[in-house]
C-alpha positions as CSV (number, residue, x, y, z in Angstrom):
1,M,98.8,221.7,179.9
2,K,98.7,220.4,176.3
3,A,99.9,222.9,173.3
4,T,96.2,222.9,171.3
5,E,94.8,224.2,175.0
6,Q,97.3,227.3,174.9
7,P,95.6,230.5,174.7
8,Y,96.2,232.6,171.3
9,A,99.2,234.6,171.9
10,Y,98.6,239.0,170.9
11,A,100.5,238.3,167.5
12,T,98.6,235.3,166.3
13,L,95.3,236.9,167.2
14,L,96.4,240.1,165.5
15,E,97.6,238.3,162.6
16,R,94.0,236.2,162.6
17,L,91.5,239.5,163.0
18,E,93.1,241.2,160.1
19,E,93.3,238.9,157.6
20,L,89.5,238.0,158.9
21,Y,88.5,241.8,158.5
22,E,90.9,242.7,155.3
23,V,91.8,245.8,157.3
24,E,94.1,247.1,154.7
25,F,90.6,247.2,152.7
26,T,87.6,248.0,155.1
27,W,89.9,250.2,157.3
28,L,88.6,248.3,160.3
29,K,90.4,248.5,163.5
30,V,91.2,245.4,165.2
31,E,94.0,246.2,168.5
32,Q,91.3,246.7,170.7
33,L,89.4,243.5,169.9
34,V,92.6,241.7,170.2
35,Q,93.2,243.4,173.7
36,G,90.2,242.1,174.7
37,L,90.4,238.1,173.7
38,V,94.2,238.3,174.4
39,N,93.4,237.1,178.2
40,L,90.5,234.2,177.9
41,D,91.5,231.0,177.4
42,R,91.3,229.3,174.4
43,N,88.1,227.5,174.4
44,T,86.8,231.1,174.8
45,Q,89.1,232.7,172.3
46,D,87.5,229.8,169.6
47,F,83.9,230.2,170.5
48,I,84.3,233.7,169.9
49,L,86.4,233.6,166.8
50,G,84.0,230.9,165.3
51,W,80.7,233.0,165.7
52,A,82.8,235.9,164.0
53,E,83.6,233.8,161.1
54,R,79.7,232.7,161.2
55,L,78.5,236.4,161.1
56,L,81.4,237.8,158.8
57,T,79.2,235.6,155.8
58,T,76.2,237.6,156.5
59,N,78.1,240.9,157.1
60,V,81.4,242.0,158.2
61,Y,80.5,245.2,160.4
62,I,78.1,243.1,162.4
63,S,80.7,240.7,162.9
64,H,83.1,243.2,163.9
65,E,80.3,244.9,166.4
66,F,80.3,241.3,167.7
67,I,83.3,240.9,169.1
68,I,83.3,244.3,170.3
69,R,80.1,243.6,172.7
70,V,80.8,239.8,173.3
71,V,83.6,240.1,175.8
72,E,81.8,242.5,177.8
73,A,79.0,240.3,177.7
74,L,80.6,237.2,178.3
75,D,80.2,237.2,182.3
76,R,76.2,237.8,182.3
77,L,75.5,235.0,179.0
78,E,75.6,231.7,178.6
79,R,77.0,230.5,175.4
80,R,73.6,229.9,173.9
81,V,72.3,233.0,174.9
82,I,74.8,234.4,173.0
83,E,74.5,232.2,170.3
84,A,71.2,232.9,169.9
85,W,72.1,237.1,170.1
86,A,74.2,236.1,166.9
87,V,71.7,234.6,165.0
88,H,68.8,237.3,165.5
89,A,71.3,239.3,164.5
90,A,71.9,237.6,161.5
91,D,68.2,236.8,161.0
92,T,67.2,240.8,161.3
93,F,70.0,241.7,158.7
94,D,68.1,239.1,156.2
95,Q,64.7,240.8,157.2
96,Q,65.4,244.6,157.6
97,G,68.8,245.2,156.8
98,L,72.3,246.4,158.4
99,R,71.4,249.3,160.5
100,P,68.5,247.1,162.6
101,A,71.3,244.4,162.8
102,L,73.7,246.5,164.5
103,A,71.0,247.6,166.5
104,V,70.6,244.5,168.0
105,I,74.4,243.7,168.5
106,Q,74.7,247.2,170.6
107,Q,71.7,246.8,172.4
108,V,72.8,243.4,174.3
109,D,71.1,244.5,177.5
110,S,67.5,244.5,175.3
111,F,68.2,241.0,174.1
112,L,69.0,240.4,177.8
113,E,65.5,241.1,178.6
114,S,63.8,238.9,176.1
115,A,66.2,236.3,176.1
116,H,63.5,234.1,178.3
117,A,61.2,234.9,175.4
118,H,63.9,233.6,172.9
119,A,64.5,230.7,175.4
120,E,61.0,229.7,177.1
121,G,58.6,231.4,174.6
122,V,57.0,229.5,171.8
123,A,57.2,231.1,168.1
124,F,54.6,231.5,166.1
125,D,55.9,229.2,163.6
126,E,56.2,226.1,165.9
127,V,52.7,226.1,166.8
128,E,50.9,227.6,163.4
129,S,50.0,223.7,161.8
130,I,49.2,222.5,165.3
131,L,46.7,225.3,166.7
132,S,45.1,225.6,162.9
133,T,44.4,221.7,162.8
134,F,42.7,222.4,166.5
135,V,40.8,225.3,165.5
136,C,39.4,223.4,162.6
137,G,38.3,221.2,164.7
138,L,36.1,223.5,166.2
139,S,32.2,224.5,165.6
140,G,31.4,227.6,163.7
141,R,33.0,229.8,161.3
142,R,36.0,228.2,159.6
143,L,39.0,230.5,161.1
144,K,42.4,231.6,160.1
145,L,45.7,231.7,162.2
146,A,48.3,234.7,161.1
147,Q,51.1,236.6,162.9
148,G,50.7,239.8,164.3
149,D,51.9,242.4,166.6
150,T,49.3,241.5,169.6
151,V,46.7,238.9,170.0
152,Y,43.2,239.9,168.7
153,T,41.1,238.7,165.9
154,D,38.6,240.2,163.2
155,S,36.1,237.8,163.5
156,E,37.6,235.7,160.4
157,T,41.8,235.9,161.8
158,L,43.1,234.8,165.0
159,Y,46.3,237.1,165.4
160,L,49.2,235.6,167.8
161,P,52.2,237.4,167.8
162,N,55.8,236.0,166.8
163,I,57.0,234.5,170.4
164,T,54.4,233.8,173.2
165,A,56.6,234.4,176.3
166,K,54.2,235.6,179.3
167,L,55.0,232.3,181.6
168,V,58.2,231.0,182.9
169,K,58.2,227.1,181.0
170,S,57.6,226.8,177.1
171,K,55.0,224.0,178.1
172,D,53.0,226.6,179.8
173,N,53.2,229.1,177.1
174,F,52.2,226.7,174.4
175,L,48.9,226.2,176.3
176,L,48.5,229.7,176.9
177,C,48.8,230.4,172.8
178,K,45.9,227.7,172.7
179,A,43.8,229.2,175.3
180,Q,44.1,232.4,173.3
181,V,42.9,230.8,170.2
182,A,40.2,229.0,172.1
183,F,39.1,232.2,174.0
184,M,39.3,234.3,170.5
185,W,36.8,231.3,168.7
186,A,34.2,231.7,171.8
187,Q,33.9,235.2,170.9
188,T,33.1,234.2,167.0
189,R,31.1,231.5,168.1
190,F,29.0,232.9,170.9
191,G,28.1,236.5,169.4
192,S,30.5,238.8,171.0
193,F,30.8,240.8,167.9
194,R,26.8,241.0,167.5
195,V,27.1,244.4,168.6
196,D,27.4,248.0,167.2
197,F,30.4,248.9,169.3
198,A,29.9,253.0,167.8
199,T,26.3,253.0,169.0
200,V,26.2,251.2,172.3
201,L,29.0,253.1,173.8
202,A,28.1,256.8,172.5
203,D,26.7,257.6,175.7
204,Y,29.6,256.7,177.9
205,P,31.6,259.4,179.1
206,D,34.7,257.1,179.0
207,R,34.4,254.9,175.8
208,E,38.2,253.3,176.7
209,Q,36.8,252.5,180.3
210,A,33.4,251.4,179.4
211,L,35.1,249.1,176.2
212,A,37.5,247.7,179.1
213,A,34.1,246.6,181.3
214,F,32.5,245.4,178.4
215,H,35.4,243.2,177.5
216,A,35.7,241.8,181.2
217,L,32.1,240.9,181.3
218,D,31.9,239.2,177.8
219,T,35.2,237.0,178.8
220,L,32.8,236.0,182.5
221,R,30.5,235.2,179.9
222,L,32.9,233.7,177.5
223,E,34.4,231.6,180.2
224,A,31.2,229.7,181.1
225,Y,30.7,228.7,177.6
226,M,34.1,227.2,177.4
227,E,33.6,225.1,180.6
228,R,30.9,223.3,179.0
229,E,32.4,223.0,175.5
230,L,36.1,222.9,176.1
231,P,36.4,221.3,179.7
232,G,39.8,219.7,179.9
233,L,41.1,223.0,178.2
234,W,39.1,225.2,180.8
235,R,40.9,223.0,183.4
236,D,44.3,223.8,181.6
237,M,43.2,227.6,181.4
238,Q,42.6,227.8,185.1
239,R,45.8,226.1,186.1
240,I,47.9,228.9,183.7
241,E,46.0,231.6,185.4
242,R,46.9,230.3,188.9
243,L,50.5,230.4,187.3
244,R,50.4,233.8,186.4
245,L,48.9,234.9,189.8
246,D,51.2,233.1,191.4
247,E,54.3,234.7,189.8
248,M,52.6,238.1,190.3
249,R,52.9,238.1,193.7
250,E,56.6,236.6,194.0
251,E,57.7,239.7,191.3
252,E,55.6,242.1,193.4
253,G,56.1,240.7,197.3
254,V,52.2,241.5,198.2
255,C,48.9,239.7,197.7
256,N,46.8,240.9,195.3
257,T,43.5,242.6,196.8
258,P,40.4,240.7,195.8
259,L,37.7,241.8,193.5
260,H,35.0,243.6,194.3
261,G,31.8,241.7,195.1
262,M,30.0,243.3,192.4
263,W,31.9,241.0,189.6
264,E,31.1,237.9,191.9
265,T,27.5,239.4,191.5
266,C,27.8,239.9,187.3
267,R,29.5,236.1,186.9
268,G,26.5,234.1,188.4
269,V,24.3,236.3,185.7
270,L,26.4,235.6,183.0
271,H,27.5,232.1,184.1
272,T,23.9,230.6,183.0
273,P,23.4,229.2,180.1
274,S,20.6,231.2,179.0
275,S,23.1,234.5,178.7
276,T,23.2,236.6,176.1
277,I,25.6,239.6,174.8
278,E,22.7,241.8,175.7
279,D,22.9,240.7,179.4
280,V,26.3,241.7,179.0
281,L,25.8,245.1,178.0
282,A,22.9,245.7,180.6
283,L,26.0,245.0,183.0
284,V,28.4,247.7,182.3
285,P,27.0,250.6,184.3
286,Q,27.7,248.2,187.1
287,V,31.3,247.9,187.2
288,L,32.4,251.3,186.1
289,G,35.3,252.4,188.1
290,L,35.7,249.0,189.7
291,P,39.1,247.1,189.0
292,I,38.7,245.3,186.1
293,P,40.2,241.6,186.3
294,Q,42.1,240.8,183.2
295,P,42.6,236.5,182.5
296,V,45.8,236.0,181.3
297,Y,44.0,234.3,178.2
298,Q,42.2,237.4,177.8
299,T,42.8,238.4,174.1
300,R,42.9,242.4,173.1
301,L,39.3,243.3,172.2
302,N,39.9,245.4,168.2
303,P,36.4,246.6,167.8
304,E,37.5,248.8,164.7
305,A,39.1,246.1,163.1
306,V,36.0,243.7,163.8
307,T,33.6,246.4,162.1
308,A,35.7,246.5,159.3
309,C,35.7,243.0,158.8
310,M,32.1,241.8,159.6
311,L,30.6,244.9,157.4
312,A,32.8,243.5,154.3
313,R,32.1,239.7,154.9
314,M,28.1,240.4,155.9
315,E,27.0,241.8,152.4
316,R,29.2,239.6,150.2
317,E,27.8,236.3,152.2
318,K,24.4,238.2,151.6
319,I,25.2,238.2,147.7
320,L,27.1,235.1,147.6
321,L,24.4,233.3,149.5
322,R,21.2,234.5,147.0
323,V,23.4,233.0,144.1
324,K,24.1,230.1,145.9
325,L,20.5,229.4,146.6
326,A,19.7,230.0,142.9
327,E,21.9,227.3,141.8
328,L,20.1,225.0,144.2
329,V,17.1,226.1,142.7
330,K,18.3,225.3,139.2
331,E,19.4,221.7,140.1
332,H,16.2,221.1,142.1
333,K,14.2,221.6,139.0
334,E,16.5,219.4,137.1
335,E,16.3,216.5,139.9
336,T,12.3,217.0,140.6
337,P,10.6,214.9,137.6
338,P,7.8,216.6,135.7
339,D,4.5,216.9,137.6
340,L,0.6,216.3,135.9
341,P,0.2,218.4,132.8
342,L,-1.5,221.7,134.0
343,S,-3.8,224.0,132.6
344,G,-2.5,227.4,130.9
345,E,-3.9,228.9,134.1
346,E,-1.6,226.9,136.4
347,E,1.6,227.2,134.2
348,E,1.5,231.0,134.5
349,K,1.2,231.4,137.9
350,K,4.0,228.4,138.3
351,E,6.5,230.7,135.9
352,V,5.2,233.8,137.8
353,A,5.7,232.2,141.7
354,S,9.3,232.6,142.8
355,P,10.7,229.7,144.7
356,E,10.8,230.2,148.4
357,F,13.5,229.3,151.4
358,E,13.1,229.3,154.6
359,M,14.9,228.1,158.0
360,R,13.4,225.5,160.0
361,E,14.2,224.3,163.7
362,V,14.8,220.2,163.1
363,Q,14.1,219.4,166.5
364,E,14.4,221.8,169.8
365,G,18.0,222.4,170.3
366,Q,19.3,220.2,167.1
367,G,19.8,222.9,164.4
368,M,18.3,224.0,161.6
369,E,17.3,223.0,157.9
370,L,16.9,224.2,154.8
371,V,13.4,224.0,152.9
372,L,12.4,225.1,149.7
373,D,8.6,224.8,148.9
374,D,7.9,223.2,152.0
375,K,10.6,220.1,151.2
376,P,13.7,220.1,153.5
377,I,16.6,219.9,151.0
378,A,20.3,219.2,151.9
379,P,22.7,222.0,150.6
380,P,26.5,221.5,150.0
381,E,29.1,221.9,152.3
382,D,29.8,225.6,151.2
383,V,26.3,226.2,151.6
384,K,26.3,224.9,155.0
385,Q,29.2,226.9,155.8
386,L,27.8,230.1,154.1
387,L,24.6,229.6,156.7
388,T,26.9,228.6,159.8
389,S,28.5,232.2,159.0
390,I,25.7,234.2,158.4
391,M,23.9,233.0,161.8
392,L,27.2,233.7,163.8
393,D,26.8,237.6,162.7
394,W,23.4,238.2,162.6
395,G,21.4,235.6,165.4
396,D,19.6,233.9,162.3
397,V,19.3,234.0,158.7
398,P,17.4,237.4,157.4
399,P,14.3,236.5,155.4
400,E,16.1,238.2,152.5
401,F,18.9,236.5,152.2
402,L,16.7,233.7,151.5
403,V,15.6,234.6,148.1
404,P,17.4,233.3,145.1
405,A,19.1,235.5,143.1
406,G,17.6,236.8,139.6
407,D,19.5,236.3,135.7
408,G,22.5,238.7,136.2
409,E,21.6,240.1,139.4
410,Y,24.7,240.2,140.5
411,D,28.3,240.6,139.4
412,P,30.5,237.8,139.8
413,S,33.2,240.4,140.7
414,L,31.2,241.4,144.0
415,Y,31.7,238.1,145.8
416,Q,34.5,236.7,144.0
417,K,37.7,237.5,145.2
418,E,39.6,239.3,142.5
419,E,42.0,236.4,140.8
420,K,45.4,238.2,140.0
421,D,47.5,236.6,137.1
422,I,50.2,235.1,138.2
423,E,52.5,236.6,135.7
424,D,52.0,240.3,136.4
425,V,53.3,239.9,140.1
426,W,57.0,240.2,138.6
427,K,56.3,242.9,136.7
428,G,56.2,246.1,138.7
429,I,56.8,246.7,142.5
430,Y,57.8,243.7,144.1
431,H,55.8,242.2,145.9
432,E,55.3,238.2,147.7
433,E,51.6,238.1,148.0
434,G,50.3,234.8,147.5
435,A,53.5,233.5,147.2
436,F,55.1,230.5,148.7
437,L,58.5,231.4,151.1
438,Y,60.9,228.8,151.9
439,R,63.9,228.9,154.3
440,E,67.5,228.0,152.9
441,W,70.3,226.7,154.8
442,D,73.5,228.8,155.6
443,F,76.4,226.4,156.2
444,A,78.5,229.1,157.0
445,R,75.9,230.5,159.6
446,Q,75.4,226.9,160.4
447,H,71.3,228.3,160.4
448,Y,68.7,228.6,158.1
449,R,67.9,231.9,156.3
450,K,64.1,232.2,157.4
451,N,61.4,233.1,154.9
452,W,64.5,233.4,152.0
453,C,62.9,232.3,149.0
454,V,59.9,233.1,147.2
455,L,58.7,230.7,144.9
456,R,55.6,230.1,142.8
457,E,53.7,227.9,140.5
458,L,53.4,229.0,137.0
459,E,51.4,227.6,134.3
460,L,53.3,226.3,131.4
461,P,52.4,227.5,127.7
462,P,51.9,224.5,125.7
463,G,54.1,223.7,122.6
464,D,53.7,222.2,119.3
465,P,50.6,219.3,119.9
466,A,52.4,217.3,117.0
467,Y,56.1,216.9,119.1
468,V,54.9,214.0,121.1
469,D,53.5,211.7,118.2
470,K,57.1,212.6,116.3
471,V,58.8,211.5,119.3
472,L,56.9,208.1,119.5
473,D,57.6,207.9,115.7
474,K,61.3,208.1,116.4
475,Y,61.7,205.8,119.1
476,Q,59.3,203.5,118.4
477,G,61.2,200.1,118.8
478,M,63.0,201.8,121.8
479,I,59.5,202.0,123.6
480,K,58.4,198.6,122.7
481,H,61.7,197.4,124.7
482,L,60.9,199.6,127.6
483,R,57.0,198.8,127.6
484,R,57.9,194.7,128.0
485,T,60.6,196.0,130.4
486,F,58.0,197.8,132.7
487,E,55.5,195.4,132.1
488,A,57.6,192.4,133.5
489,M,58.3,194.7,136.3
490,R,54.7,194.9,137.3
491,D,54.3,191.5,137.4
492,E,57.5,190.6,139.1
493,N,57.3,187.9,142.3
494,R,59.2,188.3,145.0
495,L,61.1,185.2,146.7
496,L,60.5,185.4,150.5
497,K,62.9,183.4,152.7
498,R,62.8,181.8,155.9
499,Q,59.3,181.3,156.7
500,S,57.0,179.3,158.6
501,Q,55.2,178.1,155.6
502,G,55.4,178.1,151.9
503,D,55.9,176.5,148.5
504,D,59.3,175.1,148.9
505,V,62.0,174.2,151.7
506,D,64.7,177.0,152.3
507,I,67.7,175.1,152.0
508,D,69.9,177.7,153.9
509,A,67.3,177.7,156.7
510,L,67.1,174.1,156.8
511,V,71.1,173.6,157.0
512,E,71.3,176.6,159.7
513,A,68.7,174.3,161.8
514,L,70.1,171.0,161.8
515,A,73.5,173.0,163.1
516,D,71.5,174.4,165.7
517,S,70.2,171.0,166.5
518,R,73.6,169.9,167.2
519,D,74.4,172.0,169.0
520,G,71.9,171.9,171.3
521,S,70.0,174.9,170.4
522,E,66.2,175.6,169.6
523,M,65.5,174.7,165.7
524,S,63.6,177.3,164.1
525,D,60.3,176.9,162.6
526,K,60.9,179.0,159.5
527,L,62.4,176.8,156.9
528,F,60.3,177.5,153.8
529,Q,60.5,179.8,150.9
530,H,57.4,181.0,148.7
531,M,57.1,183.9,145.9
532,H,55.2,187.0,146.9
533,R,53.7,188.9,144.1
534,A,54.9,192.7,145.0
535,D,52.8,194.6,146.3
536,R,53.5,197.9,144.3
537,S,52.8,201.3,146.0
538,M,55.1,203.6,144.5
539,A,54.8,207.5,143.6
540,V,57.4,209.3,142.3
541,M,58.1,213.0,141.1
542,F,60.0,214.2,138.2
543,M,61.8,217.6,138.5
544,V,63.1,219.1,135.5
545,D,65.8,221.4,135.0
546,M,64.5,224.2,133.3
547,S,67.6,226.1,133.4
548,G,69.3,228.2,130.3
549,S,72.0,225.7,130.3
550,T,69.9,223.1,129.4
551,K,69.6,225.0,125.6
552,G,70.0,222.9,122.7
553,W,70.1,219.1,122.8
554,I,69.8,218.3,126.4
555,N,66.3,220.2,126.6
556,D,65.4,217.7,123.4
557,A,66.7,215.0,125.4
558,E,65.0,215.9,128.6
559,R,61.4,216.3,126.3
560,E,62.1,213.0,124.6
561,A,63.2,211.1,127.9
562,L,59.8,212.3,129.4
563,V,57.7,210.9,127.0
564,M,58.7,207.6,126.9
565,L,58.4,207.9,130.7
566,C,55.1,208.7,130.7
567,E,54.2,206.2,128.3
568,V,55.9,203.2,130.4
569,L,54.5,204.0,133.5
570,E,51.3,204.5,131.9
571,K,51.7,200.6,131.9
572,L,53.0,200.0,135.1
573,G,50.4,202.1,136.8
574,D,52.0,204.3,139.4
575,S,51.4,207.5,140.5
576,Y,53.9,209.8,139.2
577,A,54.1,213.6,138.4
578,I,56.6,215.8,136.6
579,Y,57.5,219.7,137.5
580,G,59.8,221.9,135.9
581,F,61.7,224.3,138.1
582,S,64.0,227.5,137.5
583,G,64.1,231.1,138.5
584,I,66.5,233.6,138.6
585,G,67.5,234.9,142.4
586,R,66.2,234.1,145.8
587,K,63.4,236.6,145.2
588,R,62.0,235.0,141.8
589,C,61.8,230.6,142.5
590,E,59.4,229.3,139.4
591,I,57.9,225.7,139.7
592,Y,56.0,224.7,136.4
593,R,53.2,222.1,136.5
594,I,53.8,219.7,133.9
595,K,51.4,216.6,135.1
596,A,50.2,216.8,138.9
597,F,49.3,213.5,139.9
598,D,46.0,214.1,139.3
599,D,46.5,214.7,135.8
600,L,45.6,212.5,132.9
601,Y,48.5,212.0,130.4
602,N,46.4,213.7,127.8
603,S,46.6,216.3,124.7
604,A,47.4,218.7,127.3
605,T,49.9,217.0,129.1
606,K,51.7,216.1,126.0
607,A,51.8,219.8,125.2
608,R,53.1,220.8,128.4
609,I,55.5,218.6,127.9
610,A,56.5,220.0,124.2
611,G,56.2,223.1,125.6
612,I,59.3,222.7,128.1
613,V,61.5,225.3,127.6
614,P,65.4,226.8,129.0
615,K,64.5,229.7,131.1
616,D,67.1,231.1,133.8
617,Y,68.9,229.5,136.5
618,T,69.3,226.5,139.1
619,R,68.5,227.4,142.9
620,L,67.8,223.7,143.8
621,G,67.1,224.2,147.5
622,V,63.9,225.5,147.2
623,A,62.4,223.5,144.2
624,I,63.2,220.0,146.6
625,R,61.7,221.4,149.5
626,H,58.9,222.9,147.2
627,L,58.4,219.5,145.5
628,T,59.0,217.4,149.1
629,E,55.8,219.1,149.9
630,K,53.9,218.0,147.3
631,L,55.0,214.1,147.4
632,N,54.3,213.8,150.7
633,T,50.6,214.6,150.2
634,V,50.5,211.4,148.1
635,E,49.8,208.4,150.1
636,A,52.3,205.7,149.1
637,K,54.4,203.0,150.5
638,T,57.8,204.3,148.5
639,R,57.8,208.0,147.5
640,L,60.7,208.6,144.9
641,L,62.1,212.3,143.8
642,I,64.2,212.0,140.9
643,T,65.6,215.2,139.2
644,L,66.4,215.7,135.7
645,S,69.9,218.0,135.8
646,D,72.6,219.3,133.5
647,G,74.6,220.6,136.3
648,K,75.1,221.9,140.0
649,P,73.1,224.3,141.7
650,E,73.4,228.1,140.4
651,D,72.2,231.3,139.8
652,Y,72.3,234.9,138.9
653,F,75.9,236.3,140.6
654,D,74.4,234.9,143.6
655,I,76.4,233.2,146.6
656,Y,74.4,230.1,145.6
657,N,76.8,229.8,142.5
658,T,79.3,228.3,145.4
659,Q,79.7,225.9,148.2
660,Y,76.7,227.6,149.7
661,G,74.3,226.2,146.9
662,I,75.7,222.9,146.9
663,E,75.3,222.9,150.8
664,D,71.3,224.2,150.7
665,T,70.6,221.3,148.5
666,R,72.3,218.4,150.6
667,Q,70.4,220.0,153.5
668,A,67.4,220.2,151.3
669,L,67.3,216.6,150.3
670,F,68.1,215.7,153.9
671,E,65.1,217.1,155.0
672,A,63.2,214.9,152.2
673,R,64.8,211.8,153.4
674,R,63.7,212.6,157.1
675,T,59.7,212.6,155.6
676,G,60.4,209.4,153.9
677,I,61.5,210.3,150.3
678,H,64.2,208.8,148.5
679,P,65.8,211.6,146.2
680,F,67.9,210.5,143.2
681,C,69.7,212.6,140.4
682,I,70.0,211.5,137.0
683,T,72.3,214.3,135.3
684,I,74.3,214.6,131.8
685,D,77.1,216.9,133.7
686,Q,80.2,215.1,133.5
687,R,81.7,216.9,136.1
688,G,78.8,215.7,138.4
689,K,80.9,212.8,140.1
690,D,82.9,216.3,141.8
691,Y,79.8,217.3,143.7
692,L,77.1,215.0,143.1
693,P,78.2,212.7,145.9
694,H,78.2,215.0,148.6
695,M,74.8,216.2,147.7
696,Y,73.2,212.6,146.7
697,G,75.4,210.1,148.6
698,H,77.5,207.8,146.6
699,A,75.1,205.5,145.2
700,N,72.1,207.9,144.5
701,W,72.8,209.6,141.7
702,V,74.1,208.3,137.9
703,E,75.4,210.2,134.7
704,I,74.5,209.6,131.3
705,D,75.2,210.4,128.0
706,D,72.0,208.7,126.2
707,V,68.9,210.0,126.0
708,K,67.8,206.3,125.4
709,K,69.0,205.2,128.5
710,L,67.1,207.2,130.6
711,P,64.4,204.9,131.1
712,L,66.2,202.3,131.6
713,K,68.0,204.2,134.5
714,V,64.6,204.7,136.1
715,A,63.3,201.5,135.8
716,D,67.1,200.0,137.6
717,I,65.8,202.4,140.5
718,Y,62.1,201.0,140.9
719,R,63.6,197.5,141.1
720,R,66.3,198.9,143.6
721,L,63.4,200.2,146.1
722,T,60.9,197.8,145.5
723,S,62.9,194.6,145.7
């Protein structure tokens, strides 16, 4: 046995744990922990001590409790489950605090019960984007997905739990999520909520039983619609239902009793294409008291949430449609050429008569069209969506909805969502409504802290309007030189060698081909070279450090450099954007728009450049993640993220000032590179060589000491990426 494989001795473990938990200050007892560890093999000792050290970065008491429990759990838990258990405790501490996190560690048996959920379940975060795209492709009202305690819909939002793990395999659990989303879409699309639940259930002595019977019967009706509209998914839904029944039989060891024949009779009625929600209501008395089928994809019916959501929406959409129709009337009058002159009486009648809208069926089964004064008009997309949503709730568009609103008839505040002043969200009671939540990499834990940083985009107040002109005067000669440099780069050609056709012979390729020929090898036909105009397709994002340490000449240098860059990039014609970043603490990270990709380089942009001022601290990782997402929305062959900064990551009395911040920034840059972005850093920190090579790589950062060098460095980066 090698020396390194020898288990740690009692004294070694005792010394290590006393040092780990600083027992002279924390008063934690470690002797019992050592007794549990000393008889384990070296590999297991290292595994436990490694995770104890990781958890120590989260909380010392969680780490201490982990060692107490983990030795007992070793026989029952695989190591990957232990890792999931430890990470779950750390996540719980981040989100809920110490007491719930300690409960996770102490209640290891409860975690074992949910271990399957962690192993084979699908998390909401993993499926949200996929299923959002899926539900967007379905007809009807636009629906959104959100995380909830159970699976249900309020008719606008589809709620899914954090983890779905009803079935054994992960792929089946994903299909279950998809089936549940489709089922809830079908409820909104085919009129399941066109019911006054309080009224129709009032006469039943057992309301809950009647509601369950209604839901089961309506599920039969919706199954028929899904079989017709989504046949591929319907086959998958049947398969996962059979899987669920097989698992139930295996667990219970008995065959399920067949359902009463009445359900088959109801199924026959409700599977006809003409069946409606009224047919469902009529059949409820027939099945009361019978066992109720509950397919695995059937979601919970929440009539209170549906009613509250629908009442608010129906009134809002009535107001909004009437306002939109009034706007359509105005546009229609402007586009319609004037008729022949009317008599005074006819003019008076025309002014008195209000325009009339109506809905007409285009052709049988081909949908409806909007008609104004007997002339069909093409409504804009938002009006189409509005009409669709109203028809889903009402079954038709009521005539009173088609009366355009009069002047001043409605207060915009009644149908427009209240826009909160984004500056006010930081004041008073803290909340995260409307903010971007980003994860952060904890290198000691070797996992992300979920939803750790709260970021908002804020407007940057404009600065001195004459500032840019002053900079242009100051650097007039320099800007002329830079323009020539960038113009030459725009027209740069590239020599393509080893081509099968070209303007000239490629001597190197020819020599190699002759050598091959003398060796008896086949000669290559790629013996030519020609000049090729560089195909420019570049988008560049400048990320400007607005931390307090930039106060003084650094802030002046950043602004002057940005003015010069904008002047020359306008000549180059590439897409470019500029954002500032700062903040204080993980809960208050801020991004400032100076120039978005779609913004013009005009007086407003120039004023925002002039308005760049030093603010708070430098939490780099979250800014990189946010701007990476923005940059990835731009169509370009080459995407470049350039950071203009004066120092390393730091925050107010925070762990971010340590290696933690450097490692998180490094991880954020890895994430950006994985999406195809080229990160680069231009710094004026003379100590940058201590940490920038670790974060950006040796070739992806540069230090400058003069503002005039910055645009030239950008030109060098451009050449490197496009040549």
